[in-house]
C-alpha positions in Angstrom: 48.4 -33.3 33.5 50.3 -32.1 36.0 48.3 -31.9 39.7 48.8 -28.0 39.7 47.6 -27.3 36.8 44.5 -29.3 37.0 44.4 -27.1 40.7 44.4 -23.1 38.1 41.1 -23.9 37.1 38.2 -22.7 39.0 34.5 -21.6 38.8 34.6 -17.9 39.0 30.5 -16.6 41.1 28.4 -14.7 38.7 26.9 -11.8 40.2 23.0 -11.1 40.5 21.7 -9.2 37.1 17.7 -7.4 36.5 17.1 -8.0 32.9 14.6 -6.0 31.2 13.8 -5.0 27.3 13.4 -1.9 25.9 11.9 -0.7 22.6 13.8 1.5 19.9 13.1 3.3 16.5 17.2 4.0 15.2 17.5 6.4 12.2 15.7 4.3 9.7 13.3 4.0 11.2 13.8 0.3 12.0 13.1 -0.9 15.8 14.9 -3.0 17.7 14.7 -4.7 20.7 17.7 -3.8 23.4 18.2 -5.4 26.3 18.7 -3.9 29.4 21.2 -4.8 32.1 21.8 -3.5 35.6 25.0 -4.9 36.9 26.4 -4.0 40.3 29.7 -4.3 39.1 29.3 -1.6 36.2 30.5 1.4 36.8 29.6 3.3 33.5 26.9 3.2 31.5 27.5 0.7 28.3 26.3 0.0 25.3 27.7 -3.4 23.1 26.6 -5.1 20.1 27.2 -8.5 18.9 25.3 -11.1 17.1 22.3 -11.6 19.2 21.9 -7.8 19.2 22.0 -4.7 21.7 22.9 -4.5 25.3 22.5 -1.7 27.3 24.5 -1.9 30.9 23.3 0.6 33.6 25.6 0.6 36.8 23.3 0.4 40.1 23.1 4.4 40.8 21.9 5.4 37.0 18.3 6.0 36.0 16.2 4.7 33.7 16.6 7.9 31.9 19.4 8.5 31.4 20.1 5.1 30.0 17.3 6.0 27.6 18.9 9.4 26.8 22.5 7.6 26.4 20.7 5.2 23.8 19.3 7.8 21.7 22.5 9.5 21.9 24.1 6.8 20.1 21.7 5.9 17.5 24.1 6.2 14.4 26.9 4.1 15.7 23.9 1.3 16.7 22.7 1.0 13.2 26.8 1.2 12.2 28.0 -1.8 14.4 24.4 -3.8 13.7 25.3 -3.5 10.0 29.0 -5.1 10.7 27.6 -7.9 12.6 25.4 -8.9 10.1 28.1 -9.1 7.2 30.4 -11.8 9.1 30.8 -14.4 7.8 29.6 -17.1 10.8 29.4 -20.5 10.5 25.9 -21.5 10.5 23.8 -22.3 13.8 24.0 -25.9 15.1 21.0 -27.5 14.8 19.9 -31.0 16.5 20.1 -33.9 14.5 21.8 -31.8 11.3 25.1 -32.2 10.1 27.2 -28.9 10.9 30.9 -27.3 11.2 32.2 -27.0 14.7 35.5 -24.4 14.9 38.5 -25.5 16.8 41.9 -24.4 16.5 41.5 -22.2 13.7 39.4 -24.6 11.8 36.0 -25.7 11.1 35.7 -29.5 11.6 32.5 -31.7 10.0 30.0 -32.4 13.2 27.7 -35.3 13.0 25.8 -36.5 16.0 24.5 -39.4 17.1 22.0 -40.9 19.9 23.9 -41.9 23.5 23.5 -42.4 27.0 25.4 -39.4 27.5 26.0 -36.3 26.3 29.7 -35.9 25.4 31.5 -34.4 22.4 34.5 -36.2 20.9 36.8 -36.0 18.0 37.9 -38.7 15.3 39.3 -38.8 11.9 36.2 -37.9 10.4 35.7 -34.7 12.7 33.5 -33.8 15.1 30.9 -36.2 16.8 28.0 -35.2 19.5 26.9 -38.1 21.7 23.3 -37.1 23.0 20.5 -38.6 24.8 17.6 -38.9 22.7 15.2 -36.6 25.0 19.1 -33.7 24.5 18.1 -30.5 24.4 19.8 -27.3 23.4 20.7 -26.4 27.0 22.4 -30.2 27.2 23.8 -29.0 24.1 25.8 -25.9 24.8 26.5 -27.3 28.6 28.2 -30.5 26.2 30.1 -27.4 23.6 31.1 -25.6 26.8 32.8 -28.7 28.5 34.8 -30.3 25.4 35.7 -26.3 25.0 37.0 -25.9 28.6 38.6 -29.5 28.2 40.5 -28.7 24.5 41.8 -25.0 26.3 43.3 -27.0 29.7 44.9 -29.7 27.1 46.9 -26.5 25.2 47.1 -25.1 28.5 49.0 -28.1 29.9 50.7 -28.7 26.2 53.0 -24.7 26.7 52.8 -23.9 30.0 55.8 -25.7 31.7 58.0 -24.5 28.7 58.2 -21.3 29.8 57.5 -21.6 33.5 61.0 -22.4 34.2 61.7 -18.7 33.5 59.3 -17.6 35.2 59.5 -15.9 38.7 56.0 -18.3 39.6 53.5 -19.7 38.3 50.0 -18.6 38.0 48.5 -18.9 41.1 45.1 -20.0 39.1 43.7 -20.3 35.7 40.1 -19.6 35.5 38.2 -20.3 31.5 35.5 -17.4 30.9 33.9 -15.8 28.3 35.3 -12.5 27.8 33.4 -9.6 26.4 37.0 -7.7 24.3 40.1 -8.9 26.5 41.5 -11.9 25.6 43.4 -12.5 29.0 44.1 -10.9 32.1 46.5 -11.6 35.1 45.2 -10.3 38.5 47.2 -8.4 41.3 47.3 -11.8 43.3 48.5 -13.8 39.9 45.6 -15.2 38.9 45.4 -16.0 35.3 41.9 -15.6 33.5 41.7 -16.4 30.0 39.3 -15.9 27.3 37.0 -19.6 26.2 37.1 -18.4 22.2 41.0 -18.7 21.7 41.0 -22.2 21.5 38.4 -21.2 18.5 41.8 -19.6 16.6 44.6 -20.6 15.3 47.3 -22.4 18.2 50.1 -19.9 18.1 47.6 -17.2 18.6 46.7 -19.0 21.1 50.1 -19.2 22.8 50.7 -16.2 22.1 48.2 -14.6 24.8 49.2 -17.4 27.1 52.7 -15.9 26.7 51.6 -12.7 27.2 49.9 -12.8 29.9 52.5 -14.9 32.2 55.0 -12.0 31.2 52.9 -10.0 33.2 54.4 -11.9 36.5 57.3 -10.6 35.5 56.5 -7.0 34.2 53.0 -6.1 35.7 52.2 -3.2 33.1 53.1 -3.0 29.3 56.6 -0.9 29.4 59.7 -1.6 26.9 60.5 -4.6 29.3 57.6 -6.0 29.4 57.5 -6.3 25.5 61.7 -7.5 25.7 60.5 -10.5 28.1 57.5 -10.8 25.3 59.6 -10.8 22.6 62.0 -13.0 24.2 59.8 -15.9 24.7 57.9 -15.2 21.4 59.5 -13.7 18.7 56.3 -13.8 16.3 54.0 -11.7 19.1 53.4 -9.0 16.5 51.7 -11.4 13.9 49.2 -12.7 16.5 48.4 -9.4 17.4 47.2 -8.7 13.7 45.5 -12.0 13.6 43.4 -10.8 16.3 43.1 -7.3 15.0 41.5 -9.3 11.3 39.9 -12.6 13.3 39.5 -11.6 17.5 35.7 -10.2 16.7 34.8 -13.2 14.4 36.0 -15.9 17.4 34.2 -14.5 19.8 31.0 -13.7 17.8 31.3 -17.6 17.4 32.0 -19.4 20.5 28.9 -16.5 22.1 26.7 -18.1 19.0 28.0 -21.4 20.3 27.0 -20.9 24.1 
């Protein structure tokens, strides 16, 4: 990989979050635990649901009473969202030592386990093999998975990016790989690009489209007709990939959160 691509990767500092758990009774009398998080970056109260459960995010100035009222007002919505996530067809969670399935580039690869001196995940003709020390833990597995997916993501970006750089005014200033809740990518005013790590779980053409989409923001910092003309010129099949994300995007993000 060219040196400038390696220099694009930089870790992002995370703010300090305050967390606790509250109990909520839904309309059908079922009770659920809600993770309540006070986030210094939040600007409004936000309620989100994924395969891990329910999360209530409070900005610094929101009171606990305001958060409680917000939960009560959205009980019906929560019930619907929880049912939707329960219906998702996710691969079984990985269990150390048990054969499993590893999502990568639109496929589910057979995963086997071997004892090794240090943790690493390798691809081979039979699928994927997780090498894990005898005292390896679930935390070790999650770190190894994240390192693996970041390496695979960098490899894909390194393969595609040189194809598009000649038609751009400049290269991205920096690239960060993140676990995003809703977006697939973003481009900051200073030219820093962020990509969702879940992209490498889906089909490669969809990942490449997102990369092209963000690169075109180096030319047009908006979603005007001129912007979409730049995307069309470089990636004519972008509509099919947008439709793919509408169908599979939620599942891809859920798979990554389950793994990591």
